[in-house]
C-alpha positions in Angstrom: 19.7 5.4 8.4 16.3 4.9 10.0 15.0 7.7 8.2 11.2 6.8 7.3 11.3 10.2 5.5 12.2 13.9 4.6 9.3 16.0 3.9 11.0 19.2 2.3 7.7 22.2 2.7 8.0 25.0 0.6 7.1 28.5 1.2 8.1 30.5 -2.3 5.7 31.0 -4.6 6.5 31.3 -8.0 3.5 33.6 -10.0 2.9 32.8 -13.8 4.8 35.0 -16.6 1.9 36.1 -18.0 -1.4 34.4 -15.2 -4.3 36.1 -18.2 -2.7 34.0 -20.7 -3.0 31.1 -18.4 -6.1 31.4 -17.4 -7.5 31.6 -20.5 -6.5 27.8 -20.7 -7.3 27.0 -17.7 -11.0 28.0 -18.7 -10.8 26.4 -22.2 -10.3 23.3 -20.4 -12.2 23.0 -17.9 -14.9 23.8 -20.4 -14.1 21.2 -22.1 -14.4 18.9 -18.7 -18.3 20.6 -18.4 -19.4 18.6 -21.7 -16.7 15.6 -22.5 -18.8 12.4 -21.3 -15.4 10.4 -20.9 -14.6 13.4 -18.0 -18.5 13.2 -16.7 -18.0 8.6 -16.4 -14.1 9.2 -14.8 -15.3 11.7 -12.1 -18.0 9.5 -11.3 -16.1 5.9 -11.4 -12.8 7.0 -12.0 -10.7 4.6 -14.1 -13.5 1.7 -13.0 -15.5 3.4 -16.2 -13.6 1.7 -18.8 -14.9 -1.8 -16.9 -17.7 -2.2 -19.8 -15.7 -1.5 -22.8 -12.7 -3.6 -21.9 -15.0 -6.2 -21.1 -17.2 -6.1 -24.5 -13.1 -6.5 -25.9 -12.5 -9.6 -24.5 -9.4 -7.5 -22.6 -11.2 -8.5 -19.0 -10.1 -13.0 -18.6 -10.9 -14.8 -15.6 -8.4 -16.8 -12.7 -5.2 -15.3 -14.0 -6.2 -15.6 -17.7 -7.1 -18.9 -18.4 -10.8 -18.2 -18.6 -10.9 -16.5 -21.4 -14.6 -14.7 -19.8 -14.9 -13.1 -17.0 -19.1 -13.1 -16.7 -18.9 -11.2 -13.1 -17.5 -8.7 -14.0 -20.4 -6.1 -15.1 -22.8 -6.9 -11.7 -19.6 -6.8 -9.4 -19.1 -3.4 -10.9 -22.8 -2.5 -10.6 -22.7 -3.6 -6.9 -19.3 -2.1 -5.9 -20.5 1.8 -6.8 -23.6 1.1 -5.5 -22.6 1.2 -2.4 -24.3 3.0 -0.1 -22.9 5.9 1.5 -22.8 9.6 1.7 -20.1 10.1 -2.0 -17.0 11.9 -1.0 -15.1 13.2 -4.4 -11.8 12.9 -4.0 -8.4 14.5 -5.7 -6.1 17.5 -6.0 -6.6 20.1 -4.8 -8.6 22.4 -7.5 -9.1 20.4 -9.2 -11.4 20.8 -12.0 -11.8 16.7 -12.3 -11.0 14.8 -8.7 -11.6 11.0 -10.5 -10.8 9.8 -7.0 -14.3 8.8 -4.6 -15.0 7.4 -1.0 -18.7 6.7 0.5 -19.3 6.8 4.2 -20.9 3.7 5.9 -22.7 4.2 8.7 -20.1 3.9 11.2 -18.6 7.1 9.4 -15.2 5.1 8.6 -14.2 6.4 4.0 -14.0 3.3 2.1 -12.5 4.4 -0.7 -14.3 3.6 -4.5 -12.4 0.2 -6.5 -10.4 1.6 -9.8 -10.4 -0.7 -12.7 -8.0 -2.3 -11.7 -8.9 -3.4 -8.0 -11.7 -5.2 -9.7 -10.6 -6.4 -12.9 -7.5 -7.4 -10.2 -9.3 -9.4 -7.5 -12.2 -9.8 -9.2 -11.7 -11.1 -12.6 -8.3 -12.0 -12.3 -9.0 -14.1 -8.7 -12.7 -15.0 -9.5 -14.3 -13.2 -6.9 -17.8 -12.6 -7.2 -18.1 -10.9 -3.6 -18.4 -7.0 -4.1 -17.8 -7.2 -0.5 -14.8 -9.2 -0.5 -13.9 -6.7 -3.4 -14.0 -3.8 -1.5 -12.6 -5.0 1.9 -9.3 -6.0 0.0 -8.6 -2.8 -2.0 -9.3 -1.0 1.1 -7.1 -3.1 3.1 -4.5 -2.2 0.3 -4.6 1.1 0.4 -4.9 0.8 4.3 -0.9 -0.8 4.6 0.8 0.4 1.9 0.4 -2.3 -1.1 0.2 -1.7 -4.9 -3.2 -2.7 -5.7 -1.5 -4.6 -9.0 1.6 -6.3 -7.6 -1.6 -7.7 -5.3 -4.0 -9.3 -7.2 -0.6 -10.6 -9.5 0.4 -12.1 -7.1 -2.8 -13.4 -4.7 -3.8 -14.5 -9.1 -0.4 -16.1 -9.9 -0.5 -18.3 -6.2 -4.0 -19.7 -6.3 -3.0 -21.1 -9.7 0.3 -22.3 -8.0 -1.6 -24.1 -6.2 -4.2 -25.3 -8.2 -1.7 -27.3 -10.4 0.5 -28.3 -7.4 3.0 -26.5 -7.5 2.3 -25.1 -4.1 0.9 -27.7 -0.9 0.1 -25.2 1.3 -3.4 -25.3 -0.4 -5.2 -22.2 1.4 -5.6 -20.2 -2.2 -8.6 -21.6 -4.2 -10.0 -18.9 -6.7 -13.4 -17.4 -6.1 -12.8 -17.5 -2.1 -13.7 -14.0 -0.6 -11.8 -15.1 2.7 -9.3 -16.8 1.9 -7.9 -13.7 -0.7 -8.9 -11.2 2.1 -7.0 -12.3 4.6 -3.8 -13.3 3.3 -3.6 -9.5 2.5 -3.9 -9.4 6.2 -1.0 -11.0 6.7 0.9 -10.4 3.5 0.4 -6.6 5.1 2.0 -7.1 8.6 3.9 -10.8 7.2 3.0 -12.9 9.9 4.5 -16.3 7.1 8.0 -17.6 7.9 7.6 -19.2 4.7 6.5 -15.5 3.1 6.6 -16.1 -0.6 3.6 -13.8 -1.0 5.7 -10.7 -0.1 8.4 -11.4 -2.8 5.8 -10.3 -6.4 5.7 -12.3 -8.9 8.6 -11.9 -10.1 10.3 -13.1 -7.6 7.7 -16.0 -7.0 8.0 -17.5 -10.3 12.1 -18.5 -9.3 10.3 -20.5 -6.3 7.3 -21.9 -8.1 9.3 -24.2 -11.1 7.4 -24.2 -14.1 5.7 -21.2 -13.4 6.7 -18.7 -16.0 5.1 -19.4 -19.0 1.6 -18.4 -16.2 3.5 -15.4 -14.5 1.8 -12.7 -15.2 5.2 -10.7 -14.8 7.2 -9.0 -17.2 10.5 -7.9 -16.6 10.3 -8.1 -13.1 6.7 -6.3 -12.4 3.4 -7.2 -12.0 1.3 -7.4 -14.9 -2.3 -4.6 -14.5 -4.8 -7.6 -15.4 -6.2 -6.1 -18.9 -5.5 -8.7 -20.1 -2.7 -8.0 -24.0 -3.9 -10.6 -25.8 -6.9 -8.4 -26.9 -5.2 -5.0 -26.3 -2.2 -5.2 -28.8 -1.1 -1.7 -27.7 -1.4 -2.5 -24.6 0.6 -5.4 -25.0 3.3 -3.6 -26.9 3.5 -0.9 -24.3 3.6 -3.8 -21.4 6.5 -6.0 -23.2 9.3 -2.1 -24.1 8.6 -0.4 -20.9 11.5 0.3 -19.2 10.2 -0.3 -15.5 8.1 -3.4 -17.0 4.8 -5.1 -17.7 3.1 -1.8 -17.0 1.2 0.4 -19.8 0.2 3.1 -16.8 4.3 3.7 -17.8 2.8 5.4 -21.4 -0.9 5.7 -19.6 -2.3 3.6 -22.9 -5.9 4.0 -22.0 -6.8 4.7 -25.9 -8.3 1.3 -27.2 -11.1 1.2 -24.0 -12.1 4.6 -25.2 -15.4 4.1 -26.4 -14.6 7.5 -29.1 -11.6 8.7 -28.7 -11.3 12.8 -28.5 -10.8 14.9 -31.7 -7.3 15.7 -31.2 -6.2 12.3 -30.8 -6.2 10.8 -34.0 -8.5 10.7 -37.2 -7.3 7.5 -36.9 -9.5 5.3 -35.3 -8.4 3.6 -32.7 -8.5 -0.4 -33.2 -7.4 -2.3 -30.1 -6.6 -5.3 -32.0 -5.2 -4.6 -35.2 -1.7 -3.6 -36.1 -1.0 -0.5 -38.0 -0.4 2.2 -36.2 -0.1 0.6 -33.1 3.8 0.8 -33.1 2.8 4.9 -33.6 0.6 5.8 -31.6 2.4 4.2 -27.7 5.4 6.5 -28.9 3.0 9.6 -28.9 1.6 8.4 -25.8 5.3 7.5 -24.3 6.6 11.2 -25.4 2.9 13.2 -24.2 3.4 11.3 -20.4 6.6 12.2 -20.2 6.3 15.7 -21.3 3.4 15.8 -18.8 5.8 14.3 -15.9 8.1 17.5 -16.3 5.4 19.8 -16.5 4.2 18.3 -13.3 1.0 18.5 -14.9 -1.3 15.5 -14.1 -1.8 12.4 -16.1 -5.0 11.1 -15.7 -6.8 14.7 -16.5 -4.6 14.7 -20.1 -4.5 11.0 -20.3 -7.3 8.9 -18.5 -10.1 11.7 -19.4 -7.9 13.3 -22.0 -9.2 16.7 -21.2 -5.5 18.6 -21.8 -4.3 18.5 -25.4 -0.7 18.3 -26.5 -1.6 22.0 -27.7 -2.9 22.7 -24.1 0.1 22.0 -22.3 2.4 24.4 -24.2 -0.4 26.8 -24.3 0.4 26.4 -20.4 4.0 26.2 -20.6 4.1 29.1 -22.6 2.2 31.1 -20.1 3.9 30.2 -17.2 7.3 30.2 -18.7 7.1 33.2 -20.4 8.7 31.8 -24.2 6.6 30.3 -26.4 6.4 27.1 -27.2 4.9 24.4 -29.4 4.5 21.6 -30.1 7.3 19.8 -31.8 9.8 21.4 -29.1 6.4 19.7 -26.6 7.4 16.0 -28.6 11.4 16.7 -28.8 11.8 17.1 -24.9 9.4 13.4 -24.8 11.1 11.8 -27.4 14.5 13.3 -24.7 13.0 12.0 -21.5 12.1 8.1 -23.3 14.9 8.5 -25.3 17.0 8.3 -21.7 15.1 6.0 -19.8 15.8 3.9 -22.3 19.6 4.4 -22.8 20.3 3.7 -18.8 17.2 0.7 -18.2 19.0 -0.8 -21.1 22.5 0.4 -19.8 22.1 -1.4 -16.7 20.7 -5.0 -18.0 17.0 -4.4 -18.1 15.7 -8.3 -19.5 14.4 -8.0 -22.6 11.3 -6.7 -24.4 8.2 -9.7 -24.5 5.8 -10.7 -22.5 5.5 -14.2 -20.4 4.0 -17.7 -23.2 0.5 -17.5 -22.3 -0.3 -13.5 -22.8 1.8 -14.1 -26.3 -0.9 -14.0 -28.3 -0.5 -10.7 -29.2 1.6 -10.1 -33.1 5.0 -8.5 -30.8 7.1 -10.5 -33.8 5.8 -7.3 -35.9 5.2 -5.0 -33.8 8.3 -4.6 -31.9 10.5 -4.4 -35.6 8.5 -1.5 -36.1 8.4 -0.2 -32.9 12.4 0.7 -32.6 12.5 1.5 -35.8 9.7 4.1 -35.6 12.0 5.4 -32.2 15.7 5.7 -34.5 16.0 2.7 -32.2 18.8 -0.4 -32.8 16.9 -4.1 -33.9 17.5 -5.3 -30.2 15.8 -1.8 -29.3 19.1 0.1 -28.4 19.5 3.8 -28.6 23.2 4.2 -30.2 25.8 6.5 -29.7 23.9 8.2 -32.4 20.7 8.8 -32.0 21.1 9.8 -28.6 23.8 12.5 -29.7 20.9 13.3 -32.6 18.4 14.0 -29.6 21.8 16.3 -27.7 21.8 13.9 -24.7 26.3 13.5 -24.2 28.5 12.8 -21.2 26.8 9.4 -19.8 29.2 7.7 -18.2 30.2 4.3 -20.3 
């Protein structure tokens, strides 16, 4: 249809029903941010703030998960954050916690600081030890409209396919900065005749025979670089997300927090514990869904953990002019998550699970508990009775 995009700009403004109440909640959130160590870290480094703790937990592995450690990653992060140039914080207009930033080069050109997925993806996952190469790779992805997770996963997967002799191209090898940057440029412009990289890992595994065991994907979507063998909640999130292997569907960053916020739970986050993982993931799923429905930033609430469910309920009450309880908010999230699950299973989503290399997490214990707590069947399908219980009716057969 030759339509690139449709832009719509509204001109009407909607005033909150109780502006004083809304401003009081916002002021409370700003005070929490001012005194929060996590918020200060996110303001300084974005999601890269969690890298050190992820490394200590063993969640950063190298060469597409073949090596259990990524020894260069801490130094890589320190050098990347110490880039010379004027720092330019970036965030949404009016946000009390800008979570992205760039530095301005001598030529006046801004370049983004890499986030956790760029350092872990291009650095640890692909074995790149050059901070400049990781920064350039991240910047290229942003400029070319390439997803950082998908790109780094495809490159690491291709490197291993060539290592195993499944691909004879031989143009990519572990730690080769120039080859990695060159591959990203070619990928963005699709210069290759046999453009396998642009397929993404989900389809690349079908090209290279017997590669599915080490293809970093779930349900066809590339998995982020955090290793689920060290983070059992992340493993469960990757295995069950209806969109495919991305723990950011539920924003399950809790396992990477040095210390969870007081309002989250009295049960400490133990990344390798089976007990309570399902319950905690479900809590994150429902809260993330409620945040999306309310139009409130996920990063502010579930990356920096500066907005609680109580805050969200208060804000909605102030804006909508009717009381909103935490129970009602949780029910809203529950309905959304269950409907998404119904649609995914109804229209042929792949079974829940992880590739063989990353199957070390105890999914055989986690999945049944997860399905039971959701009220779904033993195979993870919401029954018609469960849908009706949540008031989800009138769906097509």
